[in-house]
N, C-alpha and C positions, 0 to 999 in steps of 0.2 A: 414894689412887687408883693402880691398876694401871699398870704402864708398858706393858703390852700393849694396853690400852684407849687410852692416850694415843697408842701408835704406830699403832693402827688409826685413831683420829681424824685423825691428820696425814696418812695416806695418803688418806683419804676427802677431806679439805679440800685437799689437793694437787690431786686431780684434779675435785672437784665444789664446791668451796668458793670463796667470794669474799671477799678482804680488801681493804676499802675505808674511805672516809671519807664522812660525810654532815654537811656543815657542817664543825664543827671537832671531830667526834666519830669516833672510830675504830670500825669494825664487822667482824664476821664473819658471813657468810651461807651457808647451805646450801639450794640448790635441787635437788630430784630427784624423780622419780616413784616410788620405792620407800619407802612410808610406814613400813615397819618398820625401815628403815635411818635415815630422818629422826627417828623416835622415840627410837630408841637413841642416837643422837648429840645429840639435844635433851636427853635425861636427863643424859648426860655431861657436857655443858658448863653445864647449869643455865639454858638458855634458857626464858623463860616460856611460850611458847606455839608452835603450829605452824599456819601458814596454809595455805591451798590456793587453786589456781587451776586452773579447767578448761581444757582445752585449746581453741584456737580453732575447730578443727574436729573432727568426729567421730574421725578419725584419730589426733588428739594425745592423749596421756595427761594425766591430772590431775597437776600438779605441786605437791609439798608443799615447805614451807620453814620455817626459824627464822632468826632474826636475834638477834645478841648485840652490844650496844654500850657504849661508854664504858669505864670502868676494868676491868669484868670481861673485855671483849673484848681489851684491852691485856694483861691477865694471861695470857690463854690464847695470845695472840700470842707473848709471852715463853716460855711453856711449850713451844710447838710450834716455835719459831724453829729449834733445833738439828736438828730432824727433817725439814725442809722442803727442797725444792730450791733452787738458786741463785736463780732468779727469783722464788721466792716470799719467800725471805729478804731480798731487797733490797726487795720491796714492804713486808714486815713491818718492815724497819728505817726505812724512810721514814715509814711510818704511825706508829711509836713515837716518832719525832722530832716530829711533829704533836702526838701525844699529851702529850708532855712540855712543849711550849711552850703549849698551849692554856690558857686561864685557867679555862675551863669547858667541859664536855663536854655539848654540847647538839645533838642531831641535829636537822637542820632538813627531812630528808625522811621522811615516814612510809610505811608500807606498810599499807593497809588490808586486813584479812582478811575483812571482811563482805560485800564487794560486788566485782562484776567492772567497776563503773562508773568508767572512767578518762577523763581529759580532757586533750587537749593531750599534753604529754610529762611530766607529773606521774605519780607511781606511786601516787596515792591518788584517791579519788573527790571530788567538789567539797565534799560535806558534811564529810568529814574534814578537807580542806585548809582549809576556812574555821574550822572548830573549833579546829585547830591555830593558825591565824593570830592569832585573838582570844585564845587562851590565851597565846601568846607576847606579844602586844601587852599583855595585861593584866599580865604578869610583867615587862614592859619589856625584853624581849629581841628584839623584832621590829625588825629594820632592814633596809635595802636589800641588803646582802650576804646576810642569811638568806634573804631572798625569792629572790635570785638562785641561791642554792644549793638551794633547793627544787625547782628546775625542772632536769631532768637535761640 
């Protein structure tokens, strides 16, 4: 991979990206209204898909986004770390500590791309939330802390 592309990505994520955690899983997200930039960065990091959300009013633009989670997100955080500003470096350092100590990387908050139906403060519609809840319960991963983390 070309260092010019990595530097470009670092600058983009410095301004428009989000380095966070969902449950005990580290994530990188990018939200913006320029589809061509979102597509280029999505291909660069290898994120699976791009979602979109229409603006709340006619004056708001459609927002496009991708998300990368788990070991791949941690790998990108380590790659981008030296190119980021102090605030982002501190955030990445804290997230990588969480990544190192977590037994499993299991995100507990989903973002559904098929609907704008959201309820309360969750980032997914009721149908996706319930499907995820039953899937995690079946896998034996659903507990009170996971449920608490699924609400922003």
